[in-house]
C-alpha positions in Angstrom: 11.9 -2.8 -4.2 9.5 -0.3 -5.8 9.4 2.8 -3.5 6.3 4.8 -2.9 6.5 8.3 -4.2 5.8 11.0 -1.6 5.3 14.8 -2.0 6.0 16.9 1.1 4.3 20.3 1.7 6.1 22.8 4.0 5.8 26.5 4.9 9.1 27.2 6.6 12.3 25.5 7.6 11.0 22.1 7.0 12.6 20.1 9.8 10.1 17.3 9.6 10.5 17.3 5.9 14.3 16.9 6.4 13.7 14.0 8.8 11.6 12.3 6.1 14.2 13.1 3.4 17.1 11.7 5.4 15.1 8.6 6.4 14.4 8.0 2.7 18.1 7.8 2.0 18.3 4.4 3.8 18.1 1.6 1.2 15.4 -0.2 3.1 13.1 2.8 3.3 9.9 2.0 1.3 9.3 5.6 0.1 11.2 8.3 -1.7 10.6 12.1 -1.7 9.7 13.2 -5.3 8.8 16.9 -4.5 9.0 19.4 -1.7 6.5 22.3 -2.3 5.9 25.4 -0.2 3.4 28.3 -0.1 6.4 30.6 0.3 9.1 30.6 -2.4 11.6 31.8 0.3 10.9 28.9 2.7 14.3 27.7 3.9 13.3 24.1 3.6 13.2 24.5 -0.2 16.9 25.3 -0.4 17.7 22.3 1.8 15.6 19.9 -0.4 17.2 21.3 -3.6 20.7 20.8 -2.1 19.8 17.2 -1.5 18.7 16.7 -5.1 14.9 16.7 -4.5 12.7 18.6 -6.9 11.1 21.7 -5.4 8.3 24.1 -6.1 7.5 27.4 -4.3 4.7 29.9 -4.9 3.1 32.4 -2.6 -0.6 31.9 -1.9 -1.2 35.6 -1.5 -3.8 37.0 -3.8 -5.2 33.6 -4.7 -8.4 31.9 -3.6 -7.8 28.8 -1.5 -9.1 26.3 -4.0 -7.2 28.1 -6.8 -3.9 27.9 -5.0 -4.5 24.3 -4.0 -5.2 23.4 -7.6 -1.7 24.7 -8.5 -0.1 22.6 -5.7 -2.1 19.6 -6.7 -1.0 19.9 -10.3 2.7 20.0 -9.2 2.3 17.0 -7.0 0.8 15.0 -9.8 3.3 16.1 -12.3 6.0 14.9 -10.0 4.3 11.5 -9.8 3.4 11.7 -6.1 1.3 8.9 -4.8 1.1 10.2 -1.2 1.3 13.6 0.4 3.0 14.4 3.8 2.2 17.7 5.4 5.2 18.9 7.4 4.6 22.2 9.0 2.3 23.3 6.1 0.5 26.3 7.7 -2.4 26.4 5.3 -6.0 25.2 5.7 -6.7 22.9 2.8 -9.7 23.2 0.5 -12.3 20.4 0.5 -11.4 19.7 -3.2 -7.7 19.2 -2.4 -8.5 16.9 0.6 -10.9 14.9 -1.4 -8.4 14.5 -4.2 -5.9 12.9 -1.8 -8.4 11.1 0.4 -6.7 8.3 2.3 -3.3 9.2 0.9 -2.3 12.4 2.9 -0.8 12.4 6.3 -0.1 15.2 8.8 2.0 15.4 12.0 0.5 17.4 14.8 2.3 18.4 18.1 -0.2 17.0 20.6 -1.6 13.7 21.7 -4.8 13.8 19.6 -7.7 14.2 20.1 -6.3 16.6 22.7 -5.4 20.1 21.7 -6.3 20.5 18.0 -5.1 23.6 16.2 -2.4 26.0 17.5 -0.6 26.6 20.8 -0.7 22.9 21.7 2.3 23.0 24.1 0.9 25.9 26.2 -2.4 24.2 26.3 -0.8 21.0 27.7 1.1 23.1 30.3 -2.0 25.0 31.3 -4.0 21.8 31.7 -1.4 20.4 34.1 -0.7 17.4 32.0 2.1 15.1 32.9 2.8 14.2 29.3 2.4 15.9 25.9 3.6 14.5 22.6 2.9 14.2 18.9 0.5 12.4 16.6 0.5 11.3 12.9 -2.9 11.2 11.4 -4.7 10.8 8.1 -5.9 14.2 6.8 -9.6 14.6 6.5 -11.8 17.7 5.9 -12.0 18.4 9.7 -8.9 20.1 11.2 -6.6 17.6 13.0 -9.5 15.1 13.0 -8.5 12.1 10.9 -7.7 8.6 12.1 -4.5 8.6 14.2 -1.8 6.2 12.9 0.9 6.7 15.6 1.8 8.8 18.7 4.8 9.4 20.9 4.4 10.6 24.4 6.9 13.2 25.8 7.2 13.8 29.5 6.6 17.3 30.8 9.4 18.4 33.1 9.2 20.7 36.1 9.8 24.2 34.9 9.0 23.5 31.2 8.0 26.4 29.0 6.1 26.0 25.8 9.4 26.5 24.0 11.4 23.9 25.9 8.6 21.4 25.6 8.3 22.1 21.9 12.0 21.4 21.3 11.7 17.9 22.8 8.5 17.1 21.1 10.1 18.1 17.8 12.7 15.4 18.3 9.9 12.9 18.8 8.2 14.2 15.7 11.3 13.5 13.6 11.4 9.9 14.9 7.7 9.2 14.6 6.9 10.7 11.2 9.3 8.6 9.1 8.4 5.3 10.8 4.7 6.0 10.5 4.9 7.1 6.9 6.9 3.9 6.0 4.3 1.7 7.6 1.5 3.6 5.9 2.8 3.3 2.4 3.4 -0.4 2.8 0.1 -1.2 4.5 -1.4 -2.5 1.2 1.1 -5.4 1.4 0.6 -6.1 5.1 -1.4 -9.3 5.8 -3.4 -7.9 8.7 -4.5 -4.8 6.8 -5.4 -6.9 3.7 -7.4 -9.4 5.8 -9.4 -6.6 7.4 -10.2 -5.2 3.9 -11.4 -8.6 2.8 -13.3 -9.2 6.1 -15.1 -5.9 5.8 -16.5 -6.9 2.4 -17.1 -10.6 3.0 -19.0 -10.1 6.3 -21.2 -7.5 4.7 -22.8 -10.3 2.7 -26.1 -11.8 4.0 -25.6 -14.5 6.7 -21.8 -14.6 6.1 -19.5 -15.7 9.0 -15.8 -16.2 9.5 -14.1 -19.3 10.8 -10.7 -20.9 10.4 -10.4 -23.8 8.0 -7.2 -25.5 6.8 -5.3 -23.0 8.9 -6.7 -20.1 7.0 -9.3 -17.4 7.7 -12.4 -18.6 5.8 -15.8 -17.0 5.0 -19.0 -18.9 4.4 -22.7 -18.9 4.8 -23.6 -19.5 8.5 -23.5 -23.3 9.1 -23.1 -23.7 5.3 -20.6 -23.8 2.5 -17.5 -21.6 2.2 -17.2 -18.9 -0.5 -13.7 -17.4 0.3 -10.4 -18.2 1.9 -7.6 -15.7 2.9 -4.2 -17.3 2.2 -0.8 -16.0 3.4 2.4 -17.7 2.4 0.5 -21.0 1.9 2.9 -23.9 1.2 5.7 -21.3 1.3 4.7 -19.6 -1.8 5.1 -16.1 -0.4 1.7 -15.0 -1.7 -1.1 -13.1 0.0 -4.4 -13.7 -1.8 -8.0 -14.6 -1.6 -9.5 -17.7 -3.1 -13.0 -17.4 -4.4 -15.3 -19.7 -6.3 -15.7 -19.5 -10.1 -18.8 -20.3 -12.1 -17.0 -22.7 -14.4 -13.4 -23.9 -15.3 -13.6 -21.7 -18.3 -13.9 -18.6 -16.1 -10.9 -19.6 -14.1 -8.8 -20.0 -17.3 -10.1 -16.7 -18.7 -9.1 -14.8 -15.6 -5.6 -16.3 -15.4 -5.1 -15.6 -19.1 -6.2 -12.0 -18.7 -3.8 -11.2 -15.8 -1.4 -14.1 -14.9 0.4 -12.0 -12.4 -2.8 -11.5 -10.4 -4.9 -14.6 -10.9 -3.7 -18.2 -10.4 -5.0 -21.7 -10.0 -4.9 -22.5 -6.3 -3.2 -25.8 -5.4 -5.6 -28.5 -4.0 -8.7 -26.4 -4.8 -9.3 -27.5 -8.4 -11.0 -25.7 -11.3 -13.9 -24.4 -9.2 -11.7 -21.8 -7.5 -9.4 -19.0 -8.5 -6.7 -17.2 -6.5 -6.5 -13.4 -6.6 -3.3 -11.8 -5.3 -3.7 -8.9 -2.9 -0.1 -8.1 -2.3 0.7 -6.3 -5.6 0.0 -2.9 -4.2 -2.7 -1.9 -6.7 -5.7 -4.0 -5.6 -9.1 -2.8 -6.9 -11.2 -3.3 -3.8 -14.5 -2.7 -5.7 -13.6 -5.6 -7.9 -12.7 -7.7 -4.9 -16.1 -6.9 -3.4 -17.8 -8.0 -6.6 -15.8 -11.3 -6.8 -16.7 -12.0 -3.2 -20.4 -11.3 -4.0 -20.3 -13.7 -7.0 -18.6 -16.4 -5.0 -21.2 -16.0 -2.2 -23.9 -16.5 -4.8 -22.3 -19.8 -5.9 -22.9 -21.3 -2.4 -25.8 -19.4 -1.0 -29.2 -21.2 -0.7 -31.6 -20.2 -3.5 -34.0 -18.8 -0.9 -31.4 -16.4 0.3 -30.4 -15.2 -3.1 -34.1 -14.8 -4.0 -34.6 -12.6 -1.0 -31.5 -10.5 -1.9 -32.7 -10.1 -5.5 -36.1 -9.0 -4.3 -34.6 -6.4 -2.0 -32.5 -5.1 -4.9 -35.6 -4.4 -6.9 -36.9 -1.9 -4.5 
């Protein structure tokens, strides 16, 4: 199994980093930690990571502009081969440039049930509000503080007599459990059928008069009350493959695509030369290309009146 490469950013002891690191030691874990970096070269978490054989980098941010320092961290992450970034107690606001560079590939764990209580002092805020439960959330990092899509949450009961400190200690246990599981799900999502189908659906249904039905036991996209232009297939006939089937302009195009990348393209059984299969479970799908293939396939079955209207609209 090829493991996703994750860089972790910390500022202090790095207990969430340690939870991710130790989870990564299990053979079935789909990620590995390739770098632990900190904005404090004396951060205790760096010594722990180094003792566990993980590459580390520490540099103070003091005296540097935010974007300048983030560029240094970015360079270290990329040098280490990181594909994803996990923030684990990283007490720095990130520059827009850094966030944009890791868009959709950077997670953070926050000690509240988002969207409640963004920012600091979350435990005291929950106590002051008289909440019965607090908790933690893992979310995708966006330019807005603690505002990205939430991927997972764990509720923690607030007990009579709780202080911010006692509540924080229990929530930290929940954080250690939640972060590793959520990160594992996140880095494997591009091979998960439901996620892949939603990516296809988003593009297919954006085409004029497209609809979705089930045909031959597969999700299928076509022109309303008309011909089909794409099928989503998962382990069809026990082949273990997740793919879309789209129409080709000619048998020669099918052969050319398969020859260009035989690991990705294939001749789908029972569909003949007029279709080609495109695997979606390789982990490196070019979704712009998938959108283009769906558009071409749609054109193969769309009524001439509909394509003419689309072409006229594109001219303006």
